[in-house]
C-alpha positions as CSV (number, residue, x, y, z in Angstrom):
1,M,-108.1,147.7,45.9
2,R,-108.7,145.9,42.6
3,R,-110.2,142.5,41.8
4,K,-108.1,139.7,40.6
5,N,-109.0,140.2,36.9
6,G,-107.8,143.8,37.2
7,A,-111.3,145.4,37.1
8,Q,-112.2,148.1,39.6
9,P,-114.4,147.0,42.5
10,F,-118.1,147.8,42.1
11,Y,-117.9,150.6,44.8
12,A,-115.3,152.5,42.7
13,D,-117.8,152.9,39.8
14,C,-119.4,156.3,40.0
15,W,-122.7,154.9,38.7
16,F,-122.9,152.6,41.6
17,W,-123.0,155.7,43.9
18,V,-125.5,157.4,41.6
19,K,-127.9,154.4,41.8
20,T,-127.3,154.2,45.5
21,I,-128.2,157.8,46.1
22,V,-131.3,157.6,44.0
23,F,-132.4,154.4,45.8
24,V,-131.9,156.2,49.1
25,I,-134.1,159.1,47.9
26,F,-136.9,156.9,46.8
27,L,-136.6,154.8,50.0
28,L,-136.8,157.8,52.2
29,F,-139.4,159.8,50.4
30,L,-141.6,157.2,48.6
31,I,-141.2,153.6,49.9
32,W,-141.0,154.5,53.6
33,P,-143.9,157.0,53.7
34,F,-146.1,154.7,51.6
35,S,-145.4,151.7,53.8
36,R,-146.2,153.8,56.9
37,M,-149.6,154.7,55.3
38,V,-150.3,151.1,54.5
39,V,-149.6,150.0,58.1
40,N,-151.8,152.9,59.3
41,A,-154.7,151.7,57.1
42,F,-154.8,148.4,59.1
43,H,-155.2,150.1,62.4
44,A,-158.3,151.7,63.9
45,D,-159.3,153.5,67.1
46,G,-160.8,151.0,69.5
47,E,-159.3,148.0,67.7
48,T,-156.2,146.2,68.9
49,G,-153.6,145.0,66.5
50,L,-154.1,144.8,62.7
51,T,-157.6,145.0,61.5
52,L,-159.7,145.3,58.4
53,Y,-162.2,147.6,60.1
54,N,-161.5,150.6,57.9
55,F,-162.0,148.6,54.7
56,Q,-165.2,147.0,56.0
57,R,-166.5,150.4,56.9
58,F,-165.6,151.7,53.4
59,L,-167.4,148.9,51.7
60,S,-170.5,148.8,54.0
61,R,-171.5,152.5,53.9
62,K,-172.8,154.2,50.8
63,Y,-171.3,157.5,51.9
64,Y,-167.8,155.9,51.3
65,Y,-168.2,153.4,48.5
66,S,-170.3,155.8,46.4
67,A,-167.1,157.9,46.2
68,F,-165.4,155.0,44.5
69,W,-168.0,154.7,41.7
70,N,-168.0,158.5,41.3
71,S,-164.2,158.5,40.9
72,L,-164.4,155.7,38.4
73,G,-167.1,157.4,36.5
74,V,-165.4,160.8,36.3
75,S,-162.2,159.1,35.2
76,L,-163.6,156.8,32.5
77,V,-166.1,159.2,30.9
78,P,-163.5,162.0,30.4
79,T,-161.1,159.4,29.1
80,I,-163.5,158.2,26.5
81,L,-164.6,161.7,25.5
82,S,-161.0,162.9,25.3
83,V,-160.2,160.1,22.8
84,L,-163.3,161.0,20.8
85,V,-162.2,164.7,20.7
86,G,-158.4,164.4,20.7
87,V,-157.9,161.8,18.0
88,P,-160.0,163.5,15.2
89,M,-158.3,166.8,16.2
90,A,-154.9,165.3,15.9
91,Y,-155.8,163.8,12.5
92,L,-157.0,167.2,11.1
93,M,-154.0,169.1,12.5
94,T,-151.4,166.6,11.1
95,R,-153.0,165.8,7.7
96,Y,-154.6,169.1,6.5
97,N,-153.4,172.7,6.1
98,V,-155.7,174.0,8.9
99,W,-155.8,177.8,9.2
100,G,-153.8,179.1,12.1
101,K,-152.4,175.6,12.9
102,G,-149.6,176.9,15.1
103,L,-151.9,179.1,17.1
104,W,-154.4,176.4,17.8
105,H,-151.6,174.0,18.9
106,V,-150.1,176.6,21.3
107,L,-153.5,177.4,22.8
108,T,-154.3,173.7,23.2
109,V,-151.0,173.1,25.1
110,M,-151.6,176.2,27.2
111,S,-155.1,175.0,28.2
112,L,-153.4,171.9,29.7
113,M,-150.8,174.0,31.6
114,S,-153.2,175.3,34.2
115,P,-154.8,173.6,37.3
116,P,-158.1,171.8,36.5
117,F,-159.9,173.7,39.3
118,L,-159.4,176.9,37.3
119,G,-161.5,175.5,34.5
120,A,-164.2,174.5,37.1
121,Y,-164.2,178.0,38.5
122,A,-164.5,179.6,35.1
123,W,-167.4,177.4,34.1
124,I,-169.1,178.2,37.4
125,M,-168.8,181.9,36.6
126,L,-170.4,181.2,33.2
127,F,-173.0,178.5,33.9
128,G,-173.2,178.4,37.7
129,R,-176.4,179.2,39.6
130,A,-175.5,182.9,39.4
131,G,-173.3,182.6,36.3
132,S,-173.4,185.3,33.6
133,V,-174.7,183.0,30.9
134,T,-177.2,181.4,33.2
135,T,-178.7,184.8,34.4
136,F,-178.7,186.1,30.8
137,L,-180.7,183.1,29.4
138,E,-183.1,183.2,32.4
139,Q,-184.3,186.6,31.1
140,F,-185.7,184.7,28.1
141,G,-187.1,181.8,30.1
142,I,-184.3,179.4,29.1
143,T,-183.0,177.2,31.9
144,V,-179.5,175.7,31.3
145,P,-178.5,172.3,32.6
146,T,-176.7,172.5,35.9
147,I,-172.9,172.5,35.8
148,Y,-172.7,170.8,39.2
149,G,-172.4,167.1,39.7
150,F,-171.2,164.2,37.6
151,G,-171.9,165.8,34.2
152,G,-170.2,169.1,35.0
153,V,-167.1,167.5,36.4
154,S,-166.9,165.2,33.4
155,I,-167.2,168.0,30.9
156,V,-164.7,170.2,32.7
157,L,-162.1,167.4,33.0
158,T,-162.6,166.5,29.3
159,L,-161.9,170.0,28.1
160,K,-159.0,170.2,30.4
161,L,-157.3,166.8,29.7
162,F,-158.0,165.9,26.1
163,P,-154.8,167.7,25.0
164,Y,-152.9,164.7,26.4
165,V,-154.6,162.4,23.8
166,Y,-154.2,165.1,21.1
167,M,-150.5,165.6,21.6
168,Y,-149.6,161.9,21.9
169,T,-151.7,161.0,18.9
170,S,-150.5,163.9,16.7
171,G,-146.9,162.9,17.4
172,A,-147.6,159.3,16.4
173,M,-149.5,160.4,13.2
174,Q,-146.6,162.6,12.1
175,S,-144.2,159.6,12.3
176,I,-146.3,157.1,10.4
177,D,-144.7,155.8,7.2
178,S,-146.9,157.1,4.4
179,S,-146.3,153.9,2.3
180,L,-148.6,152.0,4.6
181,E,-151.6,154.3,3.8
182,E,-150.6,154.5,0.1
183,C,-150.7,150.7,-0.1
184,A,-154.2,150.6,1.4
185,E,-155.3,153.3,-1.0
186,N,-153.9,151.5,-4.0
187,L,-155.8,148.4,-2.9
188,G,-159.0,150.4,-3.2
189,S,-159.5,151.4,0.5
190,G,-161.4,154.6,1.1
191,K,-160.2,157.3,3.4
192,I,-162.5,156.3,6.3
193,R,-161.7,152.6,6.0
194,R,-158.0,153.4,5.6
195,F,-158.1,155.5,8.7
196,L,-159.8,152.8,10.8
197,T,-157.9,149.8,9.5
198,V,-154.4,151.2,8.9
199,T,-153.8,154.5,10.7
200,M,-155.7,153.8,13.9
201,P,-154.0,150.4,14.7
202,V,-150.6,152.0,14.2
203,V,-151.3,154.9,16.5
204,T,-153.2,152.8,19.1
205,P,-150.3,152.7,21.6
206,S,-150.0,156.5,21.6
207,I,-153.7,156.9,22.0
208,A,-153.6,154.5,24.9
209,A,-150.7,156.4,26.5
210,G,-152.6,159.6,26.2
211,A,-155.8,158.0,27.5
212,L,-154.0,156.6,30.5
213,M,-152.7,160.1,31.3
214,V,-156.2,161.5,31.1
215,F,-157.6,158.7,33.4
216,M,-154.9,159.1,36.0
217,S,-155.1,162.9,36.0
218,A,-158.9,162.8,36.3
219,L,-158.7,160.2,39.1
220,A,-156.2,162.2,41.0
221,D,-157.9,165.6,40.6
222,F,-159.0,167.2,43.8
223,G,-160.0,170.8,42.9
224,T,-162.6,170.1,40.2
225,P,-164.9,167.7,42.1
226,M,-164.4,169.8,45.2
227,L,-165.8,172.9,43.5
228,L,-168.4,171.2,41.2
229,G,-169.4,168.2,43.2
230,G,-171.4,170.0,45.8
231,S,-172.4,168.3,49.1
232,S,-173.7,165.1,47.6
233,F,-171.0,164.2,45.0
234,R,-167.7,163.1,46.4
235,T,-164.7,161.4,44.8
236,L,-161.9,159.5,46.4
237,P,-159.4,162.4,46.6
238,V,-162.0,164.6,48.1
239,L,-162.9,161.8,50.6
240,I,-159.3,161.5,51.6
241,Y,-159.0,165.2,52.3
242,N,-162.3,165.4,54.2
243,E,-161.5,162.4,56.3
244,Y,-158.2,163.8,57.4
245,F,-158.9,167.6,57.5
246,G,-162.7,167.9,57.5
247,E,-164.5,169.4,60.5
248,V,-166.2,166.1,61.2
249,G,-163.2,164.0,59.9
250,G,-159.9,163.5,61.6
251,N,-159.9,159.8,60.8
252,G,-156.4,159.2,59.4
253,N,-156.7,155.4,59.5
254,L,-159.8,155.5,57.2
255,A,-158.1,158.1,54.9
256,S,-155.1,155.7,54.6
257,A,-157.5,152.8,53.7
258,V,-159.1,155.0,51.0
259,S,-155.7,155.9,49.7
260,I,-154.8,152.2,49.2
261,I,-158.0,151.7,47.3
262,I,-157.3,154.5,44.9
263,V,-153.8,153.3,44.3
264,L,-155.1,149.8,43.6
265,L,-157.6,151.3,41.1
266,T,-154.8,153.2,39.4
267,L,-152.5,150.1,39.3
268,G,-155.3,148.1,37.8
269,M,-155.9,150.6,35.0
270,L,-152.1,150.8,34.3
271,L,-151.9,147.0,34.0
272,V,-154.9,146.9,31.6
273,Q,-153.3,149.5,29.4
274,K,-150.0,147.7,29.3
275,L,-151.5,144.4,28.5
276,W,-153.7,145.9,25.8
277,V,-150.9,147.9,24.2
278,A,-148.6,144.8,24.2
279,R,-151.1,143.1,21.8
280,K,-151.5,146.3,19.6
281,N,-147.9,147.4,19.2
282,Y,-146.3,147.8,15.8
283,V,-142.8,148.5,14.6
284,M,-142.2,150.4,11.3
285,S,-139.9,152.7,9.5
286,S,-140.6,156.4,9.5
287,M,-138.6,157.2,6.4
288,R,-141.5,158.7,4.6
289,P,-143.8,160.8,6.9
290,P,-147.2,161.6,5.5
291,Q,-147.7,164.7,3.5
292,V,-150.1,167.5,4.5
293,V,-153.1,167.6,2.2
294,E,-153.6,171.1,0.8
295,V,-157.3,172.0,0.7
296,R,-158.7,175.3,-0.4
297,G,-161.8,177.5,0.1
298,F,-164.8,176.0,1.9
299,K,-163.1,172.6,2.4
300,R,-160.3,174.4,4.4
301,F,-162.9,176.1,6.4
302,L,-164.6,172.8,7.2
303,V,-161.3,171.2,8.5
304,T,-160.5,174.3,10.5
305,L,-163.9,174.9,12.2
306,P,-163.9,171.8,14.5
307,V,-160.3,172.5,15.5
308,F,-161.2,176.2,16.3
309,L,-164.3,175.2,18.3
310,V,-162.5,172.6,20.4
311,T,-159.6,175.0,21.1
312,F,-161.9,177.8,21.9
313,F,-163.8,175.9,24.5
314,A,-160.6,174.4,26.0
315,F,-159.0,177.8,26.3
316,L,-162.1,179.7,27.3
317,P,-161.6,179.3,31.1
318,Q,-158.3,181.2,30.9
319,L,-160.0,184.0,29.1
320,V,-162.9,184.1,31.5
321,V,-160.8,184.4,34.7
322,C,-158.5,187.0,33.1
323,V,-161.5,189.2,32.1
324,C,-163.3,188.7,35.4
325,S,-160.2,189.6,37.4
326,F,-160.7,193.2,36.3
327,Q,-164.4,193.4,37.2
328,N,-165.9,195.1,40.3
329,T,-167.2,192.8,43.0
330,N,-169.1,192.9,46.3
331,Y,-166.9,190.1,47.6
332,S,-169.1,187.2,46.6
333,S,-170.3,188.2,43.2
334,F,-169.4,190.4,40.2
335,T,-171.2,193.7,39.9
336,G,-170.0,194.9,36.5
337,G,-167.6,197.6,35.5
338,F,-163.8,197.3,35.4
339,T,-161.3,198.0,38.2
340,L,-157.8,197.1,39.5
341,D,-159.0,196.6,43.0
342,N,-159.0,192.8,42.8
343,Y,-155.2,193.0,42.3
344,T,-154.4,195.8,44.7
345,G,-156.5,194.1,47.3
346,L,-154.2,191.1,47.4
347,G,-151.6,193.2,49.3
348,R,-148.4,191.6,50.6
349,S,-149.8,188.1,50.4
350,L,-149.5,188.2,46.6
351,F,-145.7,188.8,46.9
352,T,-145.4,185.9,49.4
353,N,-147.5,183.5,47.3
354,L,-145.6,184.4,44.1
355,K,-142.3,184.1,45.8
356,N,-143.1,180.7,47.2
357,T,-144.4,179.5,43.8
358,V,-141.2,180.6,42.0
359,V,-138.8,179.5,44.6
360,F,-140.4,176.1,45.4
361,S,-140.8,175.3,41.7
362,S,-137.3,176.5,40.7
363,V,-135.5,174.6,43.5
364,A,-137.6,171.5,42.6
365,I,-136.8,171.7,38.9
366,V,-133.1,172.0,39.5
367,I,-133.2,168.8,41.6
368,I,-135.4,167.1,39.1
369,V,-133.1,167.9,36.2
370,L,-130.0,166.7,38.1
371,I,-131.6,163.5,39.2
372,G,-133.3,163.0,35.9
373,I,-130.1,163.2,33.8
374,F,-128.3,160.6,36.0
375,L,-131.3,158.4,36.5
376,S,-132.3,158.2,32.8
377,Y,-128.7,157.3,31.9
378,A,-128.5,154.7,34.5
379,I,-131.8,153.2,33.3
380,V,-130.8,153.1,29.6
381,R,-127.1,152.6,29.5
382,K,-126.5,150.9,32.9
383,K,-129.4,148.5,32.9
384,G,-128.9,145.3,34.8
385,K,-131.1,144.4,37.8
386,T,-130.7,147.7,39.5
387,G,-131.5,149.7,36.4
388,G,-134.8,147.8,36.0
389,A,-135.6,148.3,39.7
390,L,-134.9,152.1,39.3
391,D,-137.3,152.2,36.3
392,M,-140.0,150.5,38.4
393,L,-139.5,152.9,41.3
394,M,-139.6,155.9,39.0
395,M,-143.0,154.8,37.7
396,A,-144.5,154.6,41.2
397,P,-145.4,158.3,41.4
398,Y,-147.5,157.8,38.3
399,V,-149.9,155.5,40.3
400,I,-149.9,157.5,43.5
401,P,-152.2,160.5,43.3
402,G,-151.2,163.8,44.9
403,S,-153.6,163.5,47.8
404,V,-152.3,160.1,48.6
405,L,-148.7,161.2,48.6
406,G,-149.6,164.1,50.8
407,L,-151.3,161.8,53.3
408,C,-148.2,159.6,53.2
409,Y,-146.0,162.5,54.1
410,I,-148.3,163.7,56.9
411,V,-148.4,160.2,58.4
412,T,-144.6,159.8,58.2
413,F,-143.1,163.3,58.7
414,N,-145.3,164.7,61.3
415,Q,-143.4,163.0,64.1
416,K,-139.8,162.1,65.1
417,P,-137.3,161.2,63.8
418,L,-137.9,163.5,60.9
419,I,-140.5,166.3,61.3
420,L,-141.0,168.1,58.0
421,T,-144.8,168.7,57.9
422,G,-145.6,172.4,57.3
423,T,-142.2,173.3,56.0
424,A,-141.1,174.4,52.6
425,A,-138.8,171.4,52.3
426,I,-141.6,168.9,52.3
427,I,-143.5,170.8,49.5
428,I,-140.3,170.8,47.4
429,I,-139.7,167.2,48.0
430,S,-143.3,166.3,47.0
431,Y,-142.8,168.3,43.8
432,V,-139.6,166.4,43.0
433,I,-141.0,162.9,43.7
434,R,-144.3,163.6,41.8
435,K,-142.9,165.4,38.8
436,L,-139.6,163.6,38.3
437,P,-141.2,160.9,36.0
438,Y,-142.0,163.5,33.3
439,T,-138.3,164.5,33.0
440,V,-137.0,160.9,33.3
441,R,-139.4,159.5,30.7
442,S,-138.6,162.2,28.2
443,S,-134.9,161.9,28.8
444,T,-134.9,158.1,28.5
445,A,-136.9,158.2,25.2
446,F,-134.4,160.6,23.8
447,L,-131.4,158.7,25.0
448,M,-132.7,155.4,23.5
449,Q,-132.5,157.1,20.1
450,M,-128.8,158.2,20.6
451,D,-126.1,156.0,19.1
452,P,-123.8,154.9,22.0
453,S,-120.8,154.9,19.6
454,V,-120.4,158.6,20.2
455,E,-119.7,158.0,23.9
456,E,-117.6,155.0,23.1
457,A,-115.4,157.0,20.7
458,S,-114.8,159.7,23.4
459,I,-113.8,157.0,26.0
460,N,-111.5,155.3,23.5
461,L,-109.8,158.6,22.9
462,G,-108.8,158.6,26.6
463,V,-111.6,160.8,28.1
464,A,-112.8,159.5,31.5
465,P,-116.4,158.0,31.4
466,M,-117.8,160.6,33.8
467,K,-116.2,163.5,31.9
468,T,-117.6,162.0,28.7
469,F,-121.0,161.9,30.3
470,W,-120.8,165.6,31.1
471,K,-119.1,166.8,28.0
472,V,-120.8,164.7,25.4
473,T,-123.8,162.7,26.6
474,S,-125.5,165.2,28.8
475,R,-125.3,167.9,26.0
476,L,-126.9,165.5,23.5
477,M,-129.6,164.6,26.0
478,L,-130.5,168.3,26.6
479,P,-133.5,168.5,24.2
480,G,-135.1,165.4,25.9
481,V,-134.3,166.7,29.4
482,M,-135.7,170.2,28.6
483,S,-138.8,168.7,27.1
484,G,-139.7,166.9,30.3
485,A,-138.3,169.6,32.6
486,I,-140.6,172.3,31.3
487,L,-143.6,170.1,31.8
488,S,-142.4,169.3,35.3
489,W,-141.8,172.9,36.0
490,I,-145.3,174.1,34.9
491,T,-147.0,171.3,36.6
492,C,-145.1,172.2,39.8
493,I,-146.4,175.7,39.5
494,N,-150.0,174.4,39.2
495,E,-149.8,171.7,41.8
496,L,-152.7,171.6,44.3
497,S,-153.8,168.1,45.4
498,C,-150.6,167.3,47.3
499,S,-149.3,170.8,48.3
500,I,-152.7,171.8,49.9
501,M,-152.3,169.0,52.4
502,L,-148.7,169.8,53.2
503,S,-148.6,173.6,53.3
504,S,-149.0,176.0,56.2
505,G,-150.1,179.6,56.1
506,G,-146.6,181.0,55.3
507,N,-145.9,178.4,52.6
508,N,-149.0,178.9,50.4
509,T,-148.4,179.1,46.7
510,L,-150.4,180.9,44.0
511,T,-152.4,177.8,43.3
512,I,-153.3,177.2,46.9
513,A,-154.1,180.9,47.4
514,A,-156.3,181.0,44.3
515,Y,-158.2,177.8,45.4
516,T,-158.6,179.0,48.9
517,S,-160.1,182.3,47.7
518,I,-162.5,180.5,45.4
519,V,-163.7,178.1,48.2
520,R,-164.2,181.1,50.5
521,N,-166.4,182.7,47.7
522,S,-164.0,185.7,47.4
523,V,-164.6,185.9,43.7
524,G,-162.5,189.0,43.0
525,S,-159.2,187.8,44.6
526,G,-159.9,184.3,43.3
527,A,-160.1,185.6,39.7
528,A,-157.1,187.8,40.1
529,L,-154.9,185.0,41.5
530,S,-156.2,182.6,38.9
531,A,-155.3,185.1,36.2
532,I,-151.8,185.6,37.6
533,L,-151.4,181.8,37.7
534,T,-152.6,181.6,34.0
535,V,-150.2,184.3,32.8
536,T,-147.3,182.8,34.8
537,S,-147.8,179.4,33.2
538,A,-148.3,180.9,29.7
539,L,-145.1,183.0,30.1
540,M,-143.1,179.9,31.1
541,L,-144.4,178.0,28.1
542,I,-143.7,180.9,25.7
543,I,-140.2,181.4,27.0
544,F,-139.5,177.7,26.6
545,M,-140.8,177.8,23.0
546,V,-138.8,180.8,22.1
547,V,-135.6,179.5,23.7
548,S,-136.0,176.1,22.1
549,K,-137.1,177.7,18.7
550,G,-139.8,175.0,18.5
551,K,-137.2,172.2,18.2
552,V,-138.1,170.6,21.5
553,K,-141.6,169.3,22.1
554,I,-143.2,169.2,25.5
555,I,-144.7,165.7,25.1
């Protein structure tokens, strides 16, 4: 049936069905679970009807509201420190002929591609109460500051997350039109003043984007504060987990209320970032990218040294866990000497955990790529009201931490009509919902740069629109899709905060198994599993770089 003007009805358009399917997915696995959790937050045992009891309890007891200030602190401090570290490093890497530039870049990216708790574990092995560096210095009467508590969590998260700022900023600095800086130099501006008054304002949006990623990642992190916080330092994700799964917890209503608070905090920071960037945004031509300054001798050493030091400390946790995984242990501590017992002792559980990791992540990434290609095209080329709504829905996982999404799924899918808790399906679904934005954002950014005349020419030559999409558009989008997909895949492999709440014994992944061994103080198996996790992530990254021949960037 056709309309009077001869146009096809809306339901005959394939993109109508694409949007409908995506809306249904988000409705079923994001909006519905989150709304159930919100309703749950306004109920309490012993209270009839809707109540604010859970929020009143949170605000009136120091045990609870102190977690809010702790979370805010360990999010803001690493964000500020990441900017102070990442921006100068990006400047040195993009403007000077740093020795081993390619190697430092790869190692920096690899340091980001591992779960944060692995860094916490490595620093405990070095500077913990019985750490190797701590015990060595004690022989000379030197007492090192404790790695536990606010300071330790902040340092570990900074070294883990500053690559976000570095990568976003370096990309922006490489695309600056050099004529801007040349004009400032011709007007008598020195290098420092030129950097502060010309370069910095232009790259401010990219710095803010990287800083926002650091803030949200630090706020959502579960493993690092759990390992380094001790009994007296709690953050909101840890509080959510303890309230629902703790031995003295079991209060799902209060955990839901805490989840709403952390989402509101994230939304507030996202709004602040958007409003600030809107006032600092600049549009320019990138016809003349800046030239790399060739320095020699001691000057080259000076520009390389800070890059080397930052990269070394960022990548050190991966080296530590790999080396320690071959050391003898008496279960709870390392005793020296090298062995393969830590690996052989994993037994059949290693195969199960590795299989689950590969299968769950691979199935999730296939779904992410398929949805991401269609969704990004619908957002960019088929805008309208539905396209804008899809774009907003796609951003929602950015502001919902993993522990909150895990709680949403437990509240919703632990009872009829749809029981999924404890199954592999719910873990894969959580991967898809949480990691889909990486692929969609990368794909949409790439698609915006594509000239639509290529598609129009194909359609004008008689090729059906959907066939044009598959034969022409999707192939041109491939670099952007792959860029986001590899980041989605590696973060799926390293996912902890959501999957640890949803998994059962038979569905544990390498990340969950490594974290569980560390918490149980099984240092040998913990180090071995962490090393395998590190090598797996590194191999995925190396394979991607080899296949793409360095033409496709991750961020």
